[in-house]
Residue frames relative to the residue before (quaternion, step in Angstrom):
aa qw qx qy qz dx dy dz
M 1.0000 0.0000 0.0000 0.0000 0.00 0.00 0.00
H 0.2898 -0.7623 0.5527 0.1714 3.64 -0.77 0.91
T 0.0094 0.7852 -0.6191 0.0034 3.59 -0.85 0.86
D 0.2874 -0.7253 0.5954 0.1920 3.55 -1.23 0.51
N 0.2474 -0.7416 0.6029 0.1592 3.58 -0.85 1.09
V 0.1255 -0.8418 0.5249 0.0063 3.49 -0.59 1.31
S 0.7391 0.4019 -0.2224 0.4927 3.51 1.27 0.02
G 0.4332 -0.7401 0.4491 0.2507 3.65 1.21 0.31
E 0.7927 -0.2487 0.2585 0.4928 3.53 -0.98 -1.02
A 0.2751 0.7757 -0.5272 0.2114 3.62 1.09 0.54
L 0.6503 -0.5085 0.3939 0.4043 3.60 -1.33 0.19
V 0.7576 0.1709 -0.1556 0.6104 3.54 1.20 -0.46
D 0.2352 -0.7837 0.5665 0.0980 3.45 -0.57 1.31
V 0.1745 -0.8248 0.5363 0.0401 3.57 -0.80 1.11
R 0.1076 0.8019 -0.5839 0.0674 3.57 -0.61 0.96
R 0.1379 -0.7916 0.5953 -0.0036 3.56 -1.20 0.79
D 0.1783 -0.7692 0.5977 0.1388 3.52 -1.11 0.67
A 0.7319 -0.4604 0.2741 0.4210 3.55 -1.34 0.25
R 0.6078 0.5790 -0.3592 0.4079 3.60 1.12 -0.40
G 0.5201 -0.5946 0.4463 0.4204 3.56 1.13 -0.51
A 0.4399 0.6446 -0.4755 0.4060 3.68 1.20 0.38
V 0.1068 -0.8000 0.5902 0.0162 3.54 -0.80 1.12
W 0.1413 -0.7596 0.6261 0.1054 3.59 -0.84 0.94
L 0.1032 -0.7470 0.6554 0.0419 3.47 -1.07 1.04
T 0.0868 -0.8334 0.5458 -0.0107 3.56 -0.30 1.24
L 0.3357 -0.7104 0.5784 0.2196 3.60 -0.68 1.00
N 0.0474 -0.8542 0.5153 -0.0516 3.61 -0.45 1.14
D 0.4883 0.5760 -0.5080 0.4144 3.58 0.52 1.25
P 0.0301 -0.8744 0.4841 0.0139 3.62 0.79 1.08
Q 0.5926 0.5691 -0.3732 0.4310 3.63 1.10 -0.56
R 0.7639 0.3215 -0.1955 0.5243 3.53 0.99 -0.63
F 0.4804 -0.7141 0.3622 0.3579 3.51 1.40 0.51
N 0.6035 -0.6052 0.3251 0.4047 3.55 1.18 0.90
A 0.1673 0.8100 -0.5468 0.1301 3.55 0.99 0.74
L 0.4220 -0.7157 0.5101 0.2225 3.54 -1.19 0.75
G 0.0114 0.8058 -0.5816 0.1107 3.45 0.21 1.48
E 0.7283 -0.4192 0.2653 0.4728 3.56 -1.20 0.08
Q 0.6765 0.5009 -0.2960 0.4516 3.61 0.97 -0.87
M 0.6467 0.4829 -0.3372 0.4847 3.60 0.90 -0.82
L 0.6689 0.5042 -0.3280 0.4367 3.68 0.82 -0.80
S 0.6405 0.5437 -0.3098 0.4452 3.51 1.11 -0.86
Q 0.6921 0.4549 -0.2793 0.4859 3.60 0.92 -0.85
L 0.6272 0.5305 -0.3392 0.4584 3.57 1.04 -0.68
Q 0.6089 0.5392 -0.3111 0.4916 3.54 1.20 -0.82
Q 0.6646 0.4997 -0.3263 0.4495 3.64 0.82 -0.83
A 0.6617 0.5145 -0.3098 0.4488 3.51 0.95 -0.97
L 0.6724 0.4985 -0.2982 0.4588 3.64 0.96 -0.86
D 0.6123 0.5330 -0.3203 0.4883 3.60 1.19 -0.74
A 0.6357 0.5323 -0.3352 0.4474 3.59 1.06 -0.80
V 0.6430 0.5032 -0.3192 0.4810 3.61 1.04 -0.87
A 0.6608 0.5285 -0.3475 0.4040 3.58 0.82 -0.80
R 0.6943 0.4706 -0.2662 0.4750 3.54 1.20 -0.64
D 0.6357 0.5477 -0.3170 0.4419 3.57 1.31 -0.35
A 0.3124 -0.8020 0.4834 0.1597 3.52 -0.30 1.26
S 0.6635 0.5017 -0.3008 0.4666 3.54 1.26 -0.49
A 0.4967 0.6462 -0.4461 0.3698 3.66 1.19 -0.12
R 0.2079 -0.8218 0.5268 0.0624 3.54 -0.96 0.92
V 0.7828 -0.0420 0.1054 0.6118 3.54 1.05 -0.81
V 0.1902 -0.7569 0.6109 0.1327 3.58 -1.21 0.65
V 0.1800 -0.7279 0.6524 0.1102 3.54 -1.19 0.76
L 0.1309 -0.7810 0.6067 0.0685 3.59 -0.65 1.07
A 0.0502 0.8019 -0.5859 0.1053 3.55 -0.42 1.30
A 0.3003 -0.7439 0.5834 0.1269 3.54 -1.44 0.01
A 0.3824 -0.7149 0.5414 0.2228 3.54 -1.07 0.83
G 0.7510 0.4020 -0.2848 0.4396 3.65 -1.16 0.53
K 0.7450 -0.4142 0.3182 0.4148 3.52 -1.37 -0.33
A 0.7403 0.3496 -0.2199 0.5305 3.66 1.08 -0.56
F 0.4552 -0.6101 0.5624 0.3230 3.56 -1.23 0.60
C 0.7129 -0.3176 0.2578 0.5697 3.66 0.60 -1.05
A 0.2751 -0.7808 0.5493 0.1136 3.52 -0.95 1.07
G 0.5714 -0.6278 0.3628 0.3843 3.58 1.32 0.36
H 0.7748 -0.2997 0.2111 0.5150 3.60 -1.13 -0.42
N 0.4546 -0.6607 0.5261 0.2829 3.54 -1.25 0.50
L 0.3049 -0.7764 0.5142 0.1998 3.64 -0.30 1.14
K 0.5763 0.5533 -0.4131 0.4370 3.67 1.02 -0.42
D 0.6443 0.4884 -0.3285 0.4882 3.60 0.90 -0.80
M 0.6802 0.5071 -0.3123 0.4274 3.54 0.80 -0.93
A 0.6334 0.5147 -0.3281 0.4756 3.59 1.01 -0.82
A 0.6444 0.5359 -0.3277 0.4361 3.70 1.00 -0.60
H 0.7628 0.2918 -0.1880 0.5455 3.56 1.15 -0.33
P 0.0504 0.8614 -0.5046 0.0296 3.65 0.43 1.04
Q 0.4012 0.6718 -0.5031 0.3667 3.51 0.69 1.33
L 0.5454 -0.6308 0.4449 0.3267 3.59 -0.92 0.99
A 0.6803 0.4931 -0.3340 0.4272 3.63 0.81 -0.91
Y 0.6131 0.5376 -0.3657 0.4487 3.61 1.03 -0.61
Y 0.6664 0.4909 -0.3135 0.4655 3.58 0.91 -0.96
Q 0.6425 0.5324 -0.3287 0.4424 3.56 0.91 -0.92
A 0.6940 0.4669 -0.2951 0.4617 3.61 0.85 -0.88
L 0.6171 0.5519 -0.3360 0.4491 3.64 1.10 -0.71
F 0.7487 0.3961 -0.2403 0.4743 3.51 0.75 -1.03
A 0.5844 0.5275 -0.3704 0.4930 3.64 1.18 -0.17
Q 0.6235 0.5123 -0.3337 0.4874 3.54 1.10 -0.62
C 0.6431 0.5229 -0.3059 0.4684 3.57 1.00 -0.83
S 0.6698 0.5011 -0.3024 0.4569 3.54 0.91 -1.00
R 0.6405 0.5205 -0.3467 0.4456 3.64 1.00 -0.64
V 0.6061 0.5414 -0.3364 0.4759 3.55 1.13 -0.60
M 0.6465 0.5131 -0.2896 0.4847 3.57 0.99 -0.94
L 0.6998 0.4502 -0.2887 0.4736 3.60 0.78 -0.88
S 0.5904 0.5636 -0.3647 0.4482 3.62 1.14 -0.52
I 0.6192 0.5255 -0.3548 0.4633 3.54 1.06 -0.78
Q 0.6855 0.5098 -0.2790 0.4386 3.60 0.91 -0.86
Q 0.7363 0.4436 -0.2072 0.4671 3.50 1.09 -0.90
L 0.4183 0.6713 -0.4912 0.3649 3.59 1.28 0.00
P 0.4444 -0.6742 0.5127 0.2917 3.61 -1.14 0.62
V 0.7055 0.4027 -0.2733 0.5152 3.65 1.12 -0.08
P 0.5534 -0.6147 0.4296 0.3623 3.70 -1.00 0.56
V 0.2291 -0.7457 0.6151 0.1143 3.50 -1.19 0.63
I 0.1442 -0.7943 0.5886 0.0421 3.59 -0.77 1.15
A 0.2528 -0.7437 0.5940 0.1737 3.61 -0.88 0.89
R 0.1835 -0.7610 0.6199 0.0539 3.48 -0.99 1.07
V 0.0385 -0.8665 0.4954 -0.0467 3.57 0.03 1.35
Q 0.0683 -0.8407 0.5371 -0.0014 3.55 -0.56 1.15
G 0.8002 0.1813 -0.0821 0.5658 3.56 1.20 -0.24
I 0.7889 -0.2916 0.1941 0.5049 3.58 -1.04 -0.61
A 0.0758 -0.7448 0.6609 0.0521 3.56 -1.16 0.58
T 0.0709 0.8364 -0.5335 0.1041 3.52 -0.22 1.29
A 0.8435 0.1205 -0.1016 0.5134 3.57 -1.15 0.68
A 0.8451 -0.0310 0.0211 0.5332 3.59 -0.59 -1.02
G 0.5485 0.5967 -0.3672 0.4564 3.49 1.39 -0.30
C 0.6368 0.5059 -0.2883 0.5054 3.54 1.14 -0.79
Q 0.5855 0.5820 -0.3185 0.4660 3.47 1.22 -0.77
L 0.6630 0.5330 -0.2895 0.4387 3.48 0.94 -0.96
V 0.6234 0.5149 -0.3129 0.4984 3.54 1.13 -0.79
A 0.6618 0.5497 -0.2881 0.4205 3.56 0.81 -0.97
Q 0.7049 0.5017 -0.2348 0.4431 3.42 1.12 -1.07
C 0.5505 0.5745 -0.4170 0.4392 3.68 1.15 -0.41
D 0.6016 -0.5752 0.4527 0.3199 3.47 -1.40 0.53
L 0.7802 0.0546 -0.0082 0.6230 3.57 1.10 -0.82
A 0.0821 -0.8022 0.5906 0.0306 3.60 -1.09 0.48
V 0.0565 -0.7708 0.6343 -0.0159 3.56 -0.92 1.12
A 0.0499 -0.8274 0.5592 -0.0145 3.56 -0.78 0.95
S 0.4575 -0.6239 0.5322 0.3439 3.56 -1.25 0.42
E 0.6645 -0.5132 0.3755 0.3924 3.54 -1.28 0.34
Q 0.6824 0.4924 -0.3063 0.4449 3.58 1.10 -0.39
A 0.4904 0.6925 -0.4222 0.3190 3.57 1.21 -0.06
R 0.0577 -0.7999 0.5965 0.0320 3.55 -1.01 0.53
F 0.2018 -0.8004 0.5632 0.0380 3.57 -1.08 0.84
A 0.1730 0.7665 -0.6105 0.0991 3.52 -1.11 0.75
T 0.2480 -0.7045 0.6319 0.2070 3.50 -1.30 0.54
S 0.0937 -0.9214 0.3757 -0.0325 3.44 0.51 1.48
G 0.4003 0.7612 -0.4494 0.2415 3.57 1.31 -0.26
I 0.6319 0.5623 -0.3757 0.3786 3.57 0.87 -0.78
H 0.5356 0.6051 -0.4111 0.4218 3.70 1.14 -0.33
Y 0.7550 0.3386 -0.1585 0.5387 3.56 1.14 -0.72
G 0.6738 -0.5492 0.3106 0.3848 3.60 1.16 0.51
L 0.6542 0.4728 -0.2865 0.5162 3.57 1.37 0.10
F 0.2818 -0.7480 0.5782 0.1636 3.61 -0.40 1.23
C 0.4381 -0.7077 0.4962 0.2470 3.61 -0.91 1.01
A 0.0410 -0.8596 0.5090 0.0197 3.58 0.47 1.13
T 0.6852 0.4582 -0.2903 0.4861 3.61 0.83 -0.90
P 0.6608 0.4799 -0.3279 0.4749 3.67 0.84 -0.72
S 0.5851 0.5794 -0.3839 0.4177 3.60 1.10 -0.37
V 0.5703 0.6175 -0.4036 0.3613 3.58 1.07 -0.54
P 0.7559 0.3172 -0.2523 0.5141 3.65 0.63 -0.88
L 0.5781 0.6143 -0.3838 0.3756 3.60 1.12 -0.60
V 0.7138 0.4416 -0.2616 0.4765 3.64 0.90 -0.84
R 0.6197 0.4992 -0.3380 0.5025 3.51 1.41 -0.10
N 0.6621 0.4396 -0.2847 0.5359 3.62 1.29 -0.13
V 0.8204 0.2545 -0.0624 0.5083 3.64 0.76 -1.09
P 0.5525 -0.5861 0.4444 0.3921 3.71 -0.95 0.77
A 0.6694 -0.5829 0.3177 0.3335 3.42 -1.22 0.94
K 0.6717 0.4971 -0.3382 0.4329 3.64 0.87 -0.77
Q 0.6404 0.5145 -0.3054 0.4816 3.60 1.07 -0.70
A 0.6448 0.5069 -0.3280 0.4687 3.55 1.01 -0.83
M 0.6628 0.5117 -0.3178 0.4448 3.60 0.91 -0.97
E 0.6073 0.5572 -0.3440 0.4499 3.56 1.02 -0.71
M 0.6646 0.4824 -0.3047 0.4824 3.59 0.91 -0.95
L 0.7120 0.4877 -0.2674 0.4286 3.61 0.87 -0.90
L 0.7010 0.4681 -0.2628 0.4695 3.60 1.07 -0.88
T 0.7498 0.3714 -0.2202 0.5014 3.63 0.95 -0.83
G 0.3117 -0.7538 0.5276 0.2373 3.65 0.94 -0.62
D 0.4390 0.7221 -0.4396 0.3043 3.56 1.33 0.12
F 0.5292 -0.6116 0.4902 0.3249 3.56 -1.28 0.55
I 0.1153 -0.6905 0.6993 0.1443 3.59 -1.34 0.47
D 0.4424 -0.6953 0.4960 0.2736 3.52 -1.10 0.77
A 0.7250 -0.4351 0.2899 0.4484 3.62 -1.24 0.12
R 0.6586 0.5175 -0.3378 0.4293 3.62 0.85 -0.71
Q 0.5952 0.5421 -0.3102 0.5055 3.55 1.14 -0.78
A 0.6785 0.5168 -0.2761 0.4431 3.53 0.86 -1.02
L 0.6231 0.5261 -0.3028 0.4932 3.52 1.15 -0.79
Q 0.6848 0.5010 -0.2794 0.4495 3.63 0.82 -1.06
Q 0.7073 0.4722 -0.2443 0.4658 3.58 1.12 -0.75
G 0.6059 -0.6100 0.3641 0.3581 3.54 1.21 -0.26
L 0.5026 0.6622 -0.4242 0.3590 3.58 1.24 0.11
L 0.7755 0.2882 -0.1172 0.5494 3.48 1.32 -0.71
N 0.3988 -0.6920 0.5326 0.2801 3.60 -1.24 0.38
R 0.7893 0.0393 0.0361 0.6117 3.56 1.17 -0.87
V 0.0664 -0.7330 0.6710 0.0900 3.47 -1.36 0.53
V 0.0047 0.8231 -0.5621 0.0805 3.51 -0.71 1.17
A 0.6496 -0.4759 0.4097 0.4287 3.54 -1.28 0.13
E 0.6249 -0.5811 0.3359 0.3988 3.65 -0.93 0.76
D 0.7080 0.4782 -0.2849 0.4347 3.55 0.89 -0.80
A 0.6654 0.4404 -0.2931 0.5267 3.56 1.34 -0.14
L 0.3682 0.7539 -0.4836 0.2494 3.67 1.15 0.14
D 0.7048 0.4594 -0.2946 0.4532 3.55 0.73 -1.02
D 0.6251 0.5206 -0.3578 0.4586 3.64 1.02 -0.63
A 0.6431 0.5316 -0.3145 0.4527 3.62 0.97 -0.76
V 0.6399 0.4912 -0.3149 0.5001 3.55 1.04 -0.83
E 0.6770 0.5019 -0.3100 0.4402 3.59 0.81 -0.95
Y 0.5958 0.5478 -0.4039 0.4263 3.60 0.97 -0.35
F 0.6637 0.4733 -0.3026 0.4939 3.53 1.04 -0.71
V 0.6020 0.5602 -0.3421 0.4547 3.53 0.95 -0.82
Q 0.7257 0.4516 -0.2657 0.4459 3.61 0.66 -1.08
S 0.6415 0.5218 -0.3349 0.4517 3.46 1.11 -0.81
I 0.6794 0.4881 -0.3084 0.4528 3.68 0.98 -0.75
V 0.6829 0.4764 -0.3182 0.4531 3.62 0.93 -0.89
S 0.6234 0.5364 -0.3549 0.4446 3.66 1.11 -0.32
K 0.6429 0.5143 -0.3216 0.4677 3.58 1.26 -0.11
P 0.5928 -0.5621 0.4101 0.4055 3.71 -1.09 0.41
R 0.5185 -0.6738 0.4348 0.2968 3.56 -0.77 1.00
A 0.6725 0.5362 -0.3043 0.4095 3.55 0.86 -0.91
A 0.6545 0.5150 -0.3053 0.4616 3.52 1.03 -0.79
V 0.6348 0.5301 -0.3029 0.4736 3.50 1.05 -0.91
A 0.6681 0.4923 -0.2958 0.4731 3.64 0.91 -0.95
M 0.6973 0.4503 -0.3093 0.4640 3.59 0.74 -0.77
G 0.6400 0.5223 -0.3281 0.4582 3.64 1.11 -0.72
K 0.6499 0.5104 -0.3372 0.4510 3.61 0.92 -0.85
A 0.6482 0.5226 -0.3286 0.4460 3.61 0.90 -0.94
L 0.6772 0.5043 -0.2919 0.4493 3.55 0.90 -1.02
V 0.6335 0.5523 -0.3668 0.3989 3.63 0.80 -0.79
Y 0.7292 0.4318 -0.2337 0.4767 3.54 0.84 -1.02
R 0.6411 0.5032 -0.3506 0.4614 3.62 0.99 -0.63
Q 0.6978 0.4827 -0.2856 0.4455 3.65 0.78 -0.98
R 0.5705 0.6153 -0.3815 0.3878 3.65 1.11 -0.65
E 0.7364 0.4286 -0.2448 0.4627 3.59 1.06 -0.63
M 0.5905 0.5849 -0.3194 0.4552 3.56 1.43 -0.03
G 0.5694 -0.5281 0.4996 0.3838 3.40 -1.44 0.11
T 0.6888 -0.5057 0.2920 0.4296 3.66 -1.12 0.42
E 0.6688 0.5112 -0.3102 0.4417 3.63 0.84 -0.99
A 0.7030 0.4422 -0.2819 0.4805 3.57 0.78 -0.88
A 0.5985 0.5411 -0.3666 0.4634 3.67 1.11 -0.52
Y 0.6322 0.5275 -0.3141 0.4726 3.56 0.97 -0.87
Q 0.6613 0.5071 -0.3246 0.4474 3.62 0.91 -0.91
L 0.6557 0.4999 -0.2965 0.4819 3.53 0.92 -0.93
A 0.6601 0.5157 -0.3215 0.4415 3.58 0.82 -0.94
G 0.6780 0.4898 -0.3118 0.4508 3.56 0.93 -0.87
Q 0.6313 0.5110 -0.3302 0.4810 3.62 1.07 -0.68
T 0.6355 0.5254 -0.3305 0.4591 3.60 1.04 -0.72
M 0.6909 0.4885 -0.2906 0.4467 3.48 0.85 -0.93
A 0.6104 0.5416 -0.3404 0.4672 3.65 1.13 -0.76
A 0.6726 0.4903 -0.2968 0.4681 3.56 1.00 -0.91
N 0.6154 0.5455 -0.3293 0.4640 3.55 1.03 -0.87
M 0.6605 0.5013 -0.3319 0.4497 3.70 0.90 -0.86
M 0.6184 0.5490 -0.3544 0.4366 3.65 1.06 -0.49
D 0.5693 0.6014 -0.3844 0.4080 3.62 1.25 -0.43
A 0.6054 -0.5994 0.3936 0.3453 3.54 -1.08 0.94
D 0.6560 0.5036 -0.3511 0.4389 3.69 0.87 -0.70
A 0.6472 0.5058 -0.3405 0.4577 3.56 0.92 -0.80
Q 0.6250 0.5154 -0.3356 0.4807 3.62 0.99 -0.73
E 0.6207 0.5169 -0.3268 0.4906 3.65 0.98 -0.79
G 0.6483 0.5217 -0.3325 0.4438 3.69 0.87 -0.89
A 0.6653 0.5132 -0.3013 0.4509 3.54 0.92 -0.98
Q 0.6546 0.5125 -0.3028 0.4660 3.59 1.06 -0.93
A 0.6608 0.5180 -0.2975 0.4545 3.47 1.03 -0.89
F 0.6194 0.5299 -0.3334 0.4737 3.58 1.00 -0.70
A 0.6739 0.5140 -0.2796 0.4511 3.53 0.91 -1.05
Q 0.7414 0.3964 -0.2124 0.4980 3.58 1.07 -0.90
K 0.3783 -0.7581 0.4504 0.2816 3.62 1.41 0.05
R 0.5207 0.5650 -0.4496 0.4556 3.57 0.84 1.17
P 0.5796 -0.5607 0.4301 0.4058 3.63 -1.19 0.26
P 0.4854 -0.6739 0.4639 0.3082 3.53 -1.03 0.71
V 0.2211 -0.7245 0.6359 0.1482 3.58 -1.18 0.60
W 0.3072 -0.8023 0.4949 0.1306 3.53 -0.27 1.38
K 0.3229 -0.7642 0.5277 0.1823 3.57 -0.86 0.91
Q 0.8003 0.2795 -0.1087 0.5192 3.56 0.98 -0.77
G 0.8953 0.1012 -0.0299 0.4327 3.53 -1.18 0.64
S 0.5733 0.5794 -0.3988 0.4202 3.65 1.02 0.51
């Protein structure tokens, strides 16, 4: 597969293939891919670029080195003991997390090592997550007197409340199998099978009409915050709009004619 490296030795390495699959790789392994200001800024820029790219189909969020992401760097945070600094840092991080959710294409976390605090948040925020058997997860801030409040937002939307509270209150690690059982992950595989597991999801997504995927992703997250009646109303409107799309019409015709669909848009 041919890819173009468009960011060189940057903290976020960006690669893209002809299918519209985009790999964003956190590339600061010596600092365990910590989410400092520069890392967050480059990740935001990369996500914004994907949002503007009508040919993008899926994002894989990966990381270089032994760790996926160790979250914020407490050493950096301790060096700036100002409320305004902390407010700006956490607002910057929250914007990145919301950008992942608001992208019109799915985002897949590829986790090969530890994901702690805001790193665990990053995994929880992605639409899908695949991890190696060696991966481990923790919201460990409480060990240092800092409750992982912002990581709790996507965590409690992935993991049952009791399990989420255990992670948040103890700061203890869970292994990949526990993370899978609790709903934080979609797949756990041997390390040498990680890329194949990610590719399965990439290929499945790029084979679907882009418009249907985009509408569906937006609907899932919007209706989750609604009451049941309002959620059904929004879902019905979304499906009606989806059916007006040329690819949905083609899908219906293909079903009726008992043939494979030939997508007209974004395939």
